[in-house]
N, C-alpha and C positions, 0 to 999 in steps of 0.2 A: 587521394584517399577514396576508398570505395564508397558507393552509395547503396547499402543493402536495401532490398525490397523496393527499389525504385524511389525511395524517399531521400530527401536531402540529409546528409550525414551530420552536418554541424554548421549552422549559420552563426556568424560572429555576434550578431545583435538581434534581439527580439523586437518585433514591431510594437508600436504604440497600441494600447488596448483600452477600449471603453468598457470599464468593469460593469457598468450598468446594463450592458448588452451581453455579458459573458456568463457562462456557467463554469465555475472555477473548481476543478478537482485537484486536490493536493495529496500526494503520498506523504507519509510521516517520516519513518526511519530512512536515512540516507538521502532525503529530499528536503524536508524542513529542518531536520536535526542530523548531526553527524552520527554515523554508526558507532556502536560501543561494543566492548568485548562481551557484555552480558545484556540480556533484555532490559534489566532494570537500571543499567548504568548510563543511559543516555542523558546528556546535559541539555536541558531546554533553556535557550536564552531568556532572560527575564522579560524581554519585551514581546515574547511570542503570543501570550494570551491576548494582549492588546492588539497586536497585528491581526489576529484571527477575528476579533470583534470588528475591527475597521473594515476588513475584507468582506465580512458577512453583511455589513451595512451597505458597502459600496456596490455589492452584487444583488442587493435586495433579497438576501436569504438564499442566493444560489451558490454559496460556498459549500463544498463537500470535502471532508477529510476522507481519503481512501487509503485504508491501511490493513495490514495483516493482523494488527493487534485487536483485541476486544474493544468494543466501544467504551466500556467503563474505564479501561486503562488509558487509552489515548485522551479521553476527556479529562482525566486526572492530570496527566502530563501537561495539558493545555490550560491548567488553572480553572477547571470546572466548565470547560467549553460545553455548551448545550446545543450547538448547531447540528447540521446534518453530518452524518458519518456513515460511510460504508466500512464496516469492520469485519475482521476475520476473513479477508479477501472476498467479501460479499455474503458470507454466511450470517451476518448480522447487518441490518440497515436501520438507521434512525433518520427519519425525515419528518420535518415539521413537528418535532417533539414526540413522535410515536416510534417506538422501537419494534422491529419485526425480526425475531430470531429464526434461524433454520429449525425445522422439526427435530433434528438430532441434537440441538443445543442442550447441554447439561444432561444428556441421556446416560443411561447405564453403560452403554458401549463406549461412549467418549471417556467416561471416568475410568473404565477398565484399560483403555488404551493409554491413558495418562499414567496409570499405575505401572503398567508394563514398561513404558518408556522411562519413567523415573527410576525404576529398579535397574534397568540396563545402564542408564547414565551413572548410577551410584557405583557401579562396578567398573567404570571406565573413567579414570581421572581426566578432568578437563572437559568432558561432555556435559552439556546442560540441557535438561528437559524443561520445556515451557508449556504448561497446560493452557488450553484455551477452551471456551465454552463449547466449541464445535470441533475440536481436534487437539493435536499435540505437535510440538516442534522439537527436534533434536539438533542443538547447535554444536558445531565443532570448530568454531572460530579460533579457540585457544589451542586446539590440537588438530590441525588440518591433516596430519598423518592418519588420523582415525576416521577420515571420511569413508573409506571402504566398509569399515565395520558398521558405521552409522547407517549407511545406505542398505547394507545387507539385512540388518535387523528390521528397519522400517519397511523394506520391500517385503519381507516375510509377513509382517503384520498386514500390509496392504493385500497380499494374496489371500489372507485368512479373513479379511473383512471387505466384502464386495461393495459395500456402500461408501467406501472411502478410496480416495486417490492419493498417491504420493507425489509431492511437488518438491523441486529443487529451487532454493533461493540462495542468497549470498551466505555461504558458509553454514548452511542449515538444510535439513530436510523436514518436510511437514506432511502430516496426514490430515486431510480435511474432506468433507463430504463431496461426493461426485457432483459435477456440474456447477461448481462454485468458482467464480472468477471475478476479478475487478472489472474486466471489460464488459461482462454480462450485466453487472449491476449499473455501470455507467450508461450503457445502451438503454437499459430499462428506465433509468431516471430521466434520460434525455427525451423519452417519449411522453413523459407526463406533461400536463398542461402548463405547469409552472416553469418547466425547463425548455419546452419546445420553442424553437426559433432563436434560442440563445447560441452564441458562439462557444463551442466546447473547447476548454483549455485543460490540459492535464500535464502535471509534472510528476515524473517517476524515475527511479534509478535502477530497479532490479529487473531480472529476467521475468519475474511475475508481473511486471508492469508493461512488458513489451506488447502483448496483444491490445491493451487499451491505448498505448501510445500509437501503434499502427492504425487503429481504428480512428482515433481523433485526428491524426495527420491526414487521413483520407477524406475527412468531412470538409464541406465548403467552409472556408475561413477557419477551420480547425487548427489549433495551435498545440502541438505536442512537444514537450521539452524533456529530453533525456538529461539526467543529472549525473555527471561523472563519466568515466571512460566506458568503452565497449561498443560493439556494433548495435545499431538501433534502427527502428523504423520511424523514429521521431523526425520532425522537420526542423528542430532546433536543439541546441545543447547549452547547458551551463556546467561549469566545472565542479561545483560543490554547493552544499546547502547554504553557506553564507551568501553566495551569488544569487540563489533563489530568493532569499529574504530581501536582498537589495533590489532585485527586479520587482518583487511585489510592492515594495515601498515606492519605487518609481511609478508604477501604474497607479498607485493611490494618489500620487501628486499630480497626475495628468488631469 
């Protein structure tokens, strides 16, 4: 099997990890929980909030949820989780209880984009518009044959709005502010005094996670874990979210 970007494609077992020395970054959809047909349809295992609390304690507050979802939404899914979150792919960050949103968060232009994408989805059965504080997503998971139409519409919006970029993820397209990415936020957080010197660990499943996976894999002692199939720059792989949760439990037992 090929080894893209010079990184190991899939090691069968992850190494032991001292969580007290780790900076643990976890994607949410497709990594901690299985993907669902709709944004609101994810099923969060009952033990997930407790798992997050124990991981936060074991890392001495160096647990970070890294997600495309808004901070408020992922926190609600995780039973009121109040820890660190990189939300909206980095357009929102909550660290040590303080939330820092992007300047375009909840702006008029974001609301207008949401209105236009909702109106488009309403005329195309099966498409789902998902509003975010900093952008909007158009999901075509239920109607993959409509991907070309979804792309064409959002690409036209991107062309007309120079402060936004169009991104492709699993069965969806998203408009979000330029210069925003998970890897940029992780790099910035790793430079803070609280995270400096920690072993970076990142679990992710999507193409939007790949830059961060590649960066973490390239760091000394960095541990990047691709969840699910597909080419990757990560140095380890797990097959599904259930295996991720099992691995996290194993590290807690060490």
